[in-house]
C-alpha beads as a LAMMPS data file, in Angstrom:
LAMMPS data file: protein, C-alpha beads

264 atoms
263 bonds

1 atom types
1 bond types

-500.0 500.0 xlo xhi
-500.0 500.0 ylo yhi
-500.0 500.0 zlo zhi

Masses

1 110.0

Atoms # bond

1 1 1 -64.040 345.849 383.847
2 1 1 -66.548 344.017 381.788
3 1 1 -69.395 342.320 383.502
4 1 1 -70.333 345.402 386.114
5 1 1 -73.425 346.198 384.845
6 1 1 -74.262 342.359 385.459
7 1 1 -74.140 342.761 389.219
8 1 1 -75.246 346.111 390.241
9 1 1 -78.851 346.201 389.073
10 1 1 -81.273 345.740 392.169
11 1 1 -78.576 346.527 394.907
12 1 1 -76.204 344.419 396.969
13 1 1 -77.360 340.567 396.739
14 1 1 -74.559 339.034 398.261
15 1 1 -77.281 337.595 400.689
16 1 1 -79.444 336.242 398.268
17 1 1 -79.267 332.782 397.317
18 1 1 -81.853 330.562 395.179
19 1 1 -84.989 328.594 396.450
20 1 1 -83.673 325.296 398.153
21 1 1 -86.109 322.816 398.620
22 1 1 -84.248 321.276 401.602
23 1 1 -84.278 324.876 402.901
24 1 1 -88.096 325.114 402.568
25 1 1 -87.974 321.360 404.577
26 1 1 -86.335 323.111 407.280
27 1 1 -88.686 326.000 407.404
28 1 1 -91.174 323.624 408.216
29 1 1 -89.322 322.280 410.839
30 1 1 -89.472 325.358 412.453
31 1 1 -85.643 326.074 412.203
32 1 1 -85.838 329.571 412.764
33 1 1 -82.009 330.520 411.372
34 1 1 -82.473 328.534 408.447
35 1 1 -86.234 330.279 408.059
36 1 1 -84.701 333.806 407.931
37 1 1 -82.160 333.202 405.390
38 1 1 -84.040 330.989 402.952
39 1 1 -87.022 333.484 402.999
40 1 1 -84.223 336.433 402.374
41 1 1 -82.939 334.445 399.538
42 1 1 -86.236 333.816 398.065
43 1 1 -87.595 337.275 398.503
44 1 1 -83.977 338.191 396.631
45 1 1 -84.875 335.789 393.710
46 1 1 -88.514 336.589 393.388
47 1 1 -89.124 340.435 393.670
48 1 1 -87.934 341.307 390.431
49 1 1 -90.202 338.653 388.535
50 1 1 -93.561 340.115 390.703
51 1 1 -92.562 343.514 389.808
52 1 1 -92.267 343.015 385.990
53 1 1 -95.629 341.020 386.262
54 1 1 -97.257 343.762 388.126
55 1 1 -95.459 346.554 385.457
56 1 1 -97.232 344.416 382.660
57 1 1 -100.478 344.256 384.362
58 1 1 -100.271 348.011 383.642
59 1 1 -99.417 349.469 386.721
60 1 1 -96.930 352.609 386.710
61 1 1 -93.493 352.052 388.264
62 1 1 -94.393 353.659 391.688
63 1 1 -97.421 351.648 391.768
64 1 1 -95.997 348.609 390.961
65 1 1 -93.262 349.125 393.751
66 1 1 -96.050 349.644 396.141
67 1 1 -97.650 346.503 395.268
68 1 1 -94.410 344.384 395.058
69 1 1 -94.029 345.531 398.759
70 1 1 -97.314 344.572 399.606
71 1 1 -97.412 341.517 397.990
72 1 1 -94.290 339.903 399.891
73 1 1 -95.293 341.506 403.519
74 1 1 -99.044 340.637 402.795
75 1 1 -99.086 337.203 401.315
76 1 1 -95.792 335.975 400.974
77 1 1 -94.795 336.580 404.656
78 1 1 -98.216 337.330 406.074
79 1 1 -99.898 334.349 404.907
80 1 1 -96.794 332.320 405.082
81 1 1 -96.799 331.114 401.408
82 1 1 -94.036 329.157 402.158
83 1 1 -95.590 326.813 404.465
84 1 1 -97.766 325.590 401.100
85 1 1 -94.703 324.718 399.226
86 1 1 -95.298 320.931 398.133
87 1 1 -92.626 319.811 395.601
88 1 1 -94.983 316.913 394.457
89 1 1 -97.306 319.745 393.162
90 1 1 -94.949 321.346 390.798
91 1 1 -92.580 324.304 391.090
92 1 1 -92.688 327.082 393.946
93 1 1 -92.572 329.957 391.080
94 1 1 -95.838 328.172 389.992
95 1 1 -97.313 328.691 393.785
96 1 1 -96.136 332.279 393.750
97 1 1 -97.454 333.137 390.438
98 1 1 -100.759 331.657 391.269
99 1 1 -101.025 333.455 394.695
100 1 1 -99.999 336.979 392.763
101 1 1 -102.680 336.537 390.081
102 1 1 -105.376 336.190 393.238
103 1 1 -103.489 338.863 395.001
104 1 1 -104.007 341.497 392.192
105 1 1 -107.424 340.786 391.323
106 1 1 -108.216 341.463 395.222
107 1 1 -106.585 344.765 395.115
108 1 1 -107.491 348.373 393.727
109 1 1 -105.098 350.907 392.713
110 1 1 -106.283 353.525 395.727
111 1 1 -105.398 350.696 397.928
112 1 1 -101.935 350.301 396.695
113 1 1 -101.477 353.875 396.586
114 1 1 -102.201 353.952 400.284
115 1 1 -99.542 351.492 400.696
116 1 1 -96.894 353.447 399.812
117 1 1 -93.721 353.573 401.710
118 1 1 -94.964 350.936 404.116
119 1 1 -93.331 351.355 407.618
120 1 1 -90.359 349.118 407.782
121 1 1 -90.044 348.017 403.883
122 1 1 -88.539 344.578 403.329
123 1 1 -87.403 345.417 399.818
124 1 1 -85.069 348.351 398.716
125 1 1 -86.816 349.367 395.139
126 1 1 -85.119 353.004 395.185
127 1 1 -84.166 353.497 391.435
128 1 1 -86.027 350.692 389.635
129 1 1 -87.850 351.496 386.528
130 1 1 -89.027 349.880 383.189
131 1 1 -85.672 350.684 381.588
132 1 1 -83.434 348.779 384.092
133 1 1 -85.186 345.579 383.174
134 1 1 -84.833 342.859 380.457
135 1 1 -86.661 344.414 377.452
136 1 1 -88.636 341.106 376.670
137 1 1 -89.942 341.180 380.494
138 1 1 -91.561 344.589 379.687
139 1 1 -93.189 343.637 376.294
140 1 1 -94.802 340.315 376.959
141 1 1 -97.896 339.045 378.938
142 1 1 -97.752 339.596 382.594
143 1 1 -97.230 335.697 383.244
144 1 1 -94.468 335.532 380.489
145 1 1 -93.188 338.905 382.137
146 1 1 -92.939 337.068 385.572
147 1 1 -91.184 333.908 383.992
148 1 1 -88.614 335.660 381.949
149 1 1 -87.594 337.893 384.829
150 1 1 -87.057 334.646 386.901
151 1 1 -85.147 332.997 384.148
152 1 1 -83.178 336.209 383.906
153 1 1 -82.418 336.354 387.662
154 1 1 -80.996 332.568 387.741
155 1 1 -78.665 333.551 384.716
156 1 1 -77.707 336.799 386.530
157 1 1 -76.985 334.893 389.757
158 1 1 -74.924 331.963 388.121
159 1 1 -72.625 334.645 386.290
160 1 1 -72.393 336.864 389.451
161 1 1 -71.240 334.034 391.510
162 1 1 -68.782 332.932 388.494
163 1 1 -67.494 336.354 388.280
164 1 1 -66.682 336.706 392.111
165 1 1 -65.119 333.525 392.056
166 1 1 -62.656 334.281 388.904
167 1 1 -61.917 337.692 390.581
168 1 1 -60.941 336.711 393.766
169 1 1 -58.567 333.894 392.474
170 1 1 -56.957 336.507 390.272
171 1 1 -58.834 335.756 387.047
172 1 1 -60.002 339.012 385.962
173 1 1 -58.515 338.529 382.688
174 1 1 -59.905 335.118 381.977
175 1 1 -63.510 336.434 383.463
176 1 1 -63.333 339.566 380.897
177 1 1 -62.361 337.538 377.706
178 1 1 -65.295 335.167 378.845
179 1 1 -67.654 337.782 379.186
180 1 1 -66.949 339.491 375.981
181 1 1 -66.746 336.403 373.917
182 1 1 -69.622 334.579 375.505
183 1 1 -72.090 336.474 377.556
184 1 1 -71.990 339.952 376.113
185 1 1 -73.205 338.637 372.338
186 1 1 -75.516 335.815 374.268
187 1 1 -77.382 338.365 376.432
188 1 1 -77.142 341.598 375.376
189 1 1 -76.475 341.124 371.426
190 1 1 -74.270 342.623 368.924
191 1 1 -71.068 340.920 367.425
192 1 1 -69.051 338.383 368.982
193 1 1 -65.284 339.917 368.938
194 1 1 -62.943 338.007 367.108
195 1 1 -60.107 336.380 369.000
196 1 1 -57.417 338.831 367.613
197 1 1 -59.075 341.475 368.854
198 1 1 -59.601 339.723 372.503
199 1 1 -56.170 339.201 372.664
200 1 1 -55.150 342.567 371.919
201 1 1 -57.877 343.999 374.522
202 1 1 -56.302 341.898 377.244
203 1 1 -52.550 341.471 376.451
204 1 1 -52.843 337.916 375.947
205 1 1 -50.011 336.126 374.228
206 1 1 -51.824 333.969 371.471
207 1 1 -55.433 332.766 370.312
208 1 1 -54.881 329.480 371.685
209 1 1 -53.913 330.780 375.391
210 1 1 -57.247 333.039 375.130
211 1 1 -59.485 329.960 374.056
212 1 1 -58.087 328.007 377.103
213 1 1 -59.122 330.935 379.314
214 1 1 -62.819 330.764 377.756
215 1 1 -62.896 326.834 378.351
216 1 1 -61.984 327.198 381.899
217 1 1 -64.329 330.252 382.876
218 1 1 -66.953 328.084 380.870
219 1 1 -66.492 324.942 382.662
220 1 1 -66.963 326.929 386.047
221 1 1 -70.039 328.305 384.858
222 1 1 -71.581 325.321 384.012
223 1 1 -70.518 323.671 387.129
224 1 1 -72.156 326.718 388.931
225 1 1 -75.467 326.855 386.905
226 1 1 -76.024 322.877 387.551
227 1 1 -75.622 323.411 391.248
228 1 1 -78.216 326.276 391.074
229 1 1 -80.484 324.098 389.152
230 1 1 -80.374 321.708 391.304
231 1 1 -81.494 323.914 393.863
232 1 1 -84.750 324.464 392.358
233 1 1 -85.707 320.774 391.231
234 1 1 -86.272 317.629 392.970
235 1 1 -83.431 315.422 391.381
236 1 1 -80.624 315.453 389.175
237 1 1 -82.970 313.843 386.166
238 1 1 -84.710 317.199 386.163
239 1 1 -81.778 319.117 385.487
240 1 1 -81.740 319.010 382.016
241 1 1 -85.433 319.831 382.076
242 1 1 -85.371 322.920 383.885
243 1 1 -82.473 324.072 382.159
244 1 1 -83.880 323.652 378.642
245 1 1 -86.863 325.606 379.923
246 1 1 -84.875 328.401 380.967
247 1 1 -83.123 328.645 377.668
248 1 1 -86.173 328.533 376.007
249 1 1 -87.470 331.487 377.936
250 1 1 -84.623 333.273 377.402
251 1 1 -84.288 332.574 373.456
252 1 1 -87.620 334.962 372.831
253 1 1 -85.253 337.939 373.582
254 1 1 -85.219 339.910 370.673
255 1 1 -81.106 340.344 370.897
256 1 1 -79.982 337.447 369.515
257 1 1 -79.167 333.606 370.468
258 1 1 -78.458 332.303 373.695
259 1 1 -77.089 328.879 372.494
260 1 1 -73.397 329.718 373.948
261 1 1 -75.101 329.395 377.574
262 1 1 -76.008 326.070 377.298
263 1 1 -74.216 322.717 378.721
264 1 1 -71.784 320.696 377.071

Bonds

1 1 1 2
2 1 2 3
3 1 3 4
4 1 4 5
5 1 5 6
6 1 6 7
7 1 7 8
8 1 8 9
9 1 9 10
10 1 10 11
11 1 11 12
12 1 12 13
13 1 13 14
14 1 14 15
15 1 15 16
16 1 16 17
17 1 17 18
18 1 18 19
19 1 19 20
20 1 20 21
21 1 21 22
22 1 22 23
23 1 23 24
24 1 24 25
25 1 25 26
26 1 26 27
27 1 27 28
28 1 28 29
29 1 29 30
30 1 30 31
31 1 31 32
32 1 32 33
33 1 33 34
34 1 34 35
35 1 35 36
36 1 36 37
37 1 37 38
38 1 38 39
39 1 39 40
40 1 40 41
41 1 41 42
42 1 42 43
43 1 43 44
44 1 44 45
45 1 45 46
46 1 46 47
47 1 47 48
48 1 48 49
49 1 49 50
50 1 50 51
51 1 51 52
52 1 52 53
53 1 53 54
54 1 54 55
55 1 55 56
56 1 56 57
57 1 57 58
58 1 58 59
59 1 59 60
60 1 60 61
61 1 61 62
62 1 62 63
63 1 63 64
64 1 64 65
65 1 65 66
66 1 66 67
67 1 67 68
68 1 68 69
69 1 69 70
70 1 70 71
71 1 71 72
72 1 72 73
73 1 73 74
74 1 74 75
75 1 75 76
76 1 76 77
77 1 77 78
78 1 78 79
79 1 79 80
80 1 80 81
81 1 81 82
82 1 82 83
83 1 83 84
84 1 84 85
85 1 85 86
86 1 86 87
87 1 87 88
88 1 88 89
89 1 89 90
90 1 90 91
91 1 91 92
92 1 92 93
93 1 93 94
94 1 94 95
95 1 95 96
96 1 96 97
97 1 97 98
98 1 98 99
99 1 99 100
100 1 100 101
101 1 101 102
102 1 102 103
103 1 103 104
104 1 104 105
105 1 105 106
106 1 106 107
107 1 107 108
108 1 108 109
109 1 109 110
110 1 110 111
111 1 111 112
112 1 112 113
113 1 113 114
114 1 114 115
115 1 115 116
116 1 116 117
117 1 117 118
118 1 118 119
119 1 119 120
120 1 120 121
121 1 121 122
122 1 122 123
123 1 123 124
124 1 124 125
125 1 125 126
126 1 126 127
127 1 127 128
128 1 128 129
129 1 129 130
130 1 130 131
131 1 131 132
132 1 132 133
133 1 133 134
134 1 134 135
135 1 135 136
136 1 136 137
137 1 137 138
138 1 138 139
139 1 139 140
140 1 140 141
141 1 141 142
142 1 142 143
143 1 143 144
144 1 144 145
145 1 145 146
146 1 146 147
147 1 147 148
148 1 148 149
149 1 149 150
150 1 150 151
151 1 151 152
152 1 152 153
153 1 153 154
154 1 154 155
155 1 155 156
156 1 156 157
157 1 157 158
158 1 158 159
159 1 159 160
160 1 160 161
161 1 161 162
162 1 162 163
163 1 163 164
164 1 164 165
165 1 165 166
166 1 166 167
167 1 167 168
168 1 168 169
169 1 169 170
170 1 170 171
171 1 171 172
172 1 172 173
173 1 173 174
174 1 174 175
175 1 175 176
176 1 176 177
177 1 177 178
178 1 178 179
179 1 179 180
180 1 180 181
181 1 181 182
182 1 182 183
183 1 183 184
184 1 184 185
185 1 185 186
186 1 186 187
187 1 187 188
188 1 188 189
189 1 189 190
190 1 190 191
191 1 191 192
192 1 192 193
193 1 193 194
194 1 194 195
195 1 195 196
196 1 196 197
197 1 197 198
198 1 198 199
199 1 199 200
200 1 200 201
201 1 201 202
202 1 202 203
203 1 203 204
204 1 204 205
205 1 205 206
206 1 206 207
207 1 207 208
208 1 208 209
209 1 209 210
210 1 210 211
211 1 211 212
212 1 212 213
213 1 213 214
214 1 214 215
215 1 215 216
216 1 216 217
217 1 217 218
218 1 218 219
219 1 219 220
220 1 220 221
221 1 221 222
222 1 222 223
223 1 223 224
224 1 224 225
225 1 225 226
226 1 226 227
227 1 227 228
228 1 228 229
229 1 229 230
230 1 230 231
231 1 231 232
232 1 232 233
233 1 233 234
234 1 234 235
235 1 235 236
236 1 236 237
237 1 237 238
238 1 238 239
239 1 239 240
240 1 240 241
241 1 241 242
242 1 242 243
243 1 243 244
244 1 244 245
245 1 245 246
246 1 246 247
247 1 247 248
248 1 248 249
249 1 249 250
250 1 250 251
251 1 251 252
252 1 252 253
253 1 253 254
254 1 254 255
255 1 255 256
256 1 256 257
257 1 257 258
258 1 258 259
259 1 259 260
260 1 260 261
261 1 261 262
262 1 262 263
263 1 263 264
């Protein structure tokens, strides 16, 4: 069924959720259960952008994986980076990128090599390499690679949740039609399939019914996307700005337009 490549890269992410300012506030209040859950979610969101950044700093695959592990152990957790988060001073990803820049400047490759396979690693990075990452993230500046990979992660998580919801409600065909018509061309390029072709592929009686399926899933996608954006900003007012930034970042991809992913 279409969309499996969307959910397989990077392993099982069912426990990962996006950064939420409320969770950060709970962290400051020493709510241990909320803190552990929030940290897991943030690591899940940010490890791939960190890895992409390091690859663009000319570290090879193994060195980048080692440094990714070390950064989250030594800085993110070791220096309690989340305790420094303050939404009045900007987005958390900007704080993390600054910390990452400083960390890389302080590290030598010999030290990174010595950190390979640390005891009790907090991430499973087996099988990850440049070929399994978004092409623009591996062909840009380190900072742009970080930001592009972050935006890609948000899209991936939103679509994974929508796919899971559709399949859980027996809407496999609806998801397949939406994925083929909207997601595949927008994110991975290629020609947009014609409605008669989709009807034949999924055994749908007529094009109007197929179009209604797409509308139904797209509305679900828009709702979930907005919920995720609200987890990254301080108010509803900032949602459109955050969305515009994500789509602007993703528009740099060479494969094609991302217009179908916009809110209506």
